[in-house]
PyMOL CGO cylinders between C-alpha atoms (Angstrom):
from pymol import cmd
from pymol.cgo import CYLINDER

trace = [
    CYLINDER, -4.99, -6.89, 204.53, -4.88, -7.47, 208.28, 0.3, 1, 1, 1, 1, 1, 1,
    CYLINDER, -4.88, -7.47, 208.28, -2.58, -10.44, 207.75, 0.3, 1, 1, 1, 1, 1, 1,
    CYLINDER, -2.58, -10.44, 207.75, -0.10, -8.21, 205.95, 0.3, 1, 1, 1, 1, 1, 1,
    CYLINDER, -0.10, -8.21, 205.95, -0.07, -5.76, 208.87, 0.3, 1, 1, 1, 1, 1, 1,
    CYLINDER, -0.07, -5.76, 208.87, 0.46, -8.58, 211.36, 0.3, 1, 1, 1, 1, 1, 1,
    CYLINDER, 0.46, -8.58, 211.36, 3.34, -9.95, 209.31, 0.3, 1, 1, 1, 1, 1, 1,
    CYLINDER, 3.34, -9.95, 209.31, 4.85, -6.48, 208.96, 0.3, 1, 1, 1, 1, 1, 1,
    CYLINDER, 4.85, -6.48, 208.96, 4.71, -6.01, 212.74, 0.3, 1, 1, 1, 1, 1, 1,
    CYLINDER, 4.71, -6.01, 212.74, 6.31, -9.41, 213.38, 0.3, 1, 1, 1, 1, 1, 1,
    CYLINDER, 6.31, -9.41, 213.38, 9.17, -8.69, 210.98, 0.3, 1, 1, 1, 1, 1, 1,
    CYLINDER, 9.17, -8.69, 210.98, 9.77, -5.10, 212.14, 0.3, 1, 1, 1, 1, 1, 1,
    CYLINDER, 9.77, -5.10, 212.14, 12.54, -6.19, 214.52, 0.3, 1, 1, 1, 1, 1, 1,
    CYLINDER, 12.54, -6.19, 214.52, 14.58, -7.34, 211.52, 0.3, 1, 1, 1, 1, 1, 1,
    CYLINDER, 14.58, -7.34, 211.52, 14.41, -3.99, 209.71, 0.3, 1, 1, 1, 1, 1, 1,
    CYLINDER, 14.41, -3.99, 209.71, 17.46, -1.76, 209.93, 0.3, 1, 1, 1, 1, 1, 1,
    CYLINDER, 17.46, -1.76, 209.93, 19.06, 1.09, 208.06, 0.3, 1, 1, 1, 1, 1, 1,
    CYLINDER, 19.06, 1.09, 208.06, 21.32, 0.13, 205.18, 0.3, 1, 1, 1, 1, 1, 1,
    CYLINDER, 21.32, 0.13, 205.18, 23.94, 2.70, 206.22, 0.3, 1, 1, 1, 1, 1, 1,
    CYLINDER, 23.94, 2.70, 206.22, 24.28, 0.88, 209.54, 0.3, 1, 1, 1, 1, 1, 1,
    CYLINDER, 24.28, 0.88, 209.54, 24.80, -2.63, 208.22, 0.3, 1, 1, 1, 1, 1, 1,
    CYLINDER, 24.80, -2.63, 208.22, 26.65, -2.42, 204.91, 0.3, 1, 1, 1, 1, 1, 1,
    CYLINDER, 26.65, -2.42, 204.91, 30.43, -2.50, 204.82, 0.3, 1, 1, 1, 1, 1, 1,
    CYLINDER, 30.43, -2.50, 204.82, 32.42, -2.19, 201.62, 0.3, 1, 1, 1, 1, 1, 1,
    CYLINDER, 32.42, -2.19, 201.62, 36.03, -2.94, 200.83, 0.3, 1, 1, 1, 1, 1, 1,
    CYLINDER, 36.03, -2.94, 200.83, 37.91, -1.82, 197.74, 0.3, 1, 1, 1, 1, 1, 1,
    CYLINDER, 37.91, -1.82, 197.74, 40.41, -4.53, 196.92, 0.3, 1, 1, 1, 1, 1, 1,
    CYLINDER, 40.41, -4.53, 196.92, 43.32, -3.32, 194.82, 0.3, 1, 1, 1, 1, 1, 1,
    CYLINDER, 43.32, -3.32, 194.82, 45.78, -6.01, 195.81, 0.3, 1, 1, 1, 1, 1, 1,
    CYLINDER, 45.78, -6.01, 195.81, 45.37, -9.60, 196.99, 0.3, 1, 1, 1, 1, 1, 1,
    CYLINDER, 45.37, -9.60, 196.99, 46.64, -8.56, 200.44, 0.3, 1, 1, 1, 1, 1, 1,
    CYLINDER, 46.64, -8.56, 200.44, 43.73, -6.11, 200.75, 0.3, 1, 1, 1, 1, 1, 1,
    CYLINDER, 43.73, -6.11, 200.75, 41.34, -9.05, 201.05, 0.3, 1, 1, 1, 1, 1, 1,
    CYLINDER, 41.34, -9.05, 201.05, 42.46, -9.73, 204.61, 0.3, 1, 1, 1, 1, 1, 1,
    CYLINDER, 42.46, -9.73, 204.61, 43.13, -6.09, 205.59, 0.3, 1, 1, 1, 1, 1, 1,
    CYLINDER, 43.13, -6.09, 205.59, 40.19, -4.89, 207.68, 0.3, 1, 1, 1, 1, 1, 1,
    CYLINDER, 40.19, -4.89, 207.68, 41.51, -1.31, 207.62, 0.3, 1, 1, 1, 1, 1, 1,
    CYLINDER, 41.51, -1.31, 207.62, 40.26, -1.17, 204.01, 0.3, 1, 1, 1, 1, 1, 1,
    CYLINDER, 40.26, -1.17, 204.01, 36.63, -1.57, 205.15, 0.3, 1, 1, 1, 1, 1, 1,
    CYLINDER, 36.63, -1.57, 205.15, 34.38, 1.47, 205.05, 0.3, 1, 1, 1, 1, 1, 1,
    CYLINDER, 34.38, 1.47, 205.05, 30.69, 2.21, 205.38, 0.3, 1, 1, 1, 1, 1, 1,
    CYLINDER, 30.69, 2.21, 205.38, 28.97, 4.18, 202.64, 0.3, 1, 1, 1, 1, 1, 1,
    CYLINDER, 28.97, 4.18, 202.64, 27.47, 7.54, 203.53, 0.3, 1, 1, 1, 1, 1, 1,
    CYLINDER, 27.47, 7.54, 203.53, 24.59, 7.06, 201.10, 0.3, 1, 1, 1, 1, 1, 1,
    CYLINDER, 24.59, 7.06, 201.10, 22.79, 3.83, 200.23, 0.3, 1, 1, 1, 1, 1, 1,
    CYLINDER, 22.79, 3.83, 200.23, 19.48, 5.21, 199.01, 0.3, 1, 1, 1, 1, 1, 1,
    CYLINDER, 19.48, 5.21, 199.01, 20.72, 4.95, 195.42, 0.3, 1, 1, 1, 1, 1, 1,
    CYLINDER, 20.72, 4.95, 195.42, 20.82, 1.17, 195.84, 0.3, 1, 1, 1, 1, 1, 1,
    CYLINDER, 20.82, 1.17, 195.84, 17.79, 0.52, 198.03, 0.3, 1, 1, 1, 1, 1, 1,
    CYLINDER, 17.79, 0.52, 198.03, 15.54, 3.59, 197.77, 0.3, 1, 1, 1, 1, 1, 1,
    CYLINDER, 15.54, 3.59, 197.77, 14.44, 5.99, 200.48, 0.3, 1, 1, 1, 1, 1, 1,
    CYLINDER, 14.44, 5.99, 200.48, 12.38, 3.56, 202.60, 0.3, 1, 1, 1, 1, 1, 1,
]
cmd.load_cgo(trace, "trace")
């Protein structure tokens, strides 16, 4: 069990909130692929990843 806590502490620097790192883009036209103004961040991601 101690090993799990050590590993958790070592990896803690790589943990971040999903709302801060996920960007979505709705592509309706081929030109939208390269249009960065179409990018948005979701307000809620807990439906995908849970509350933790």
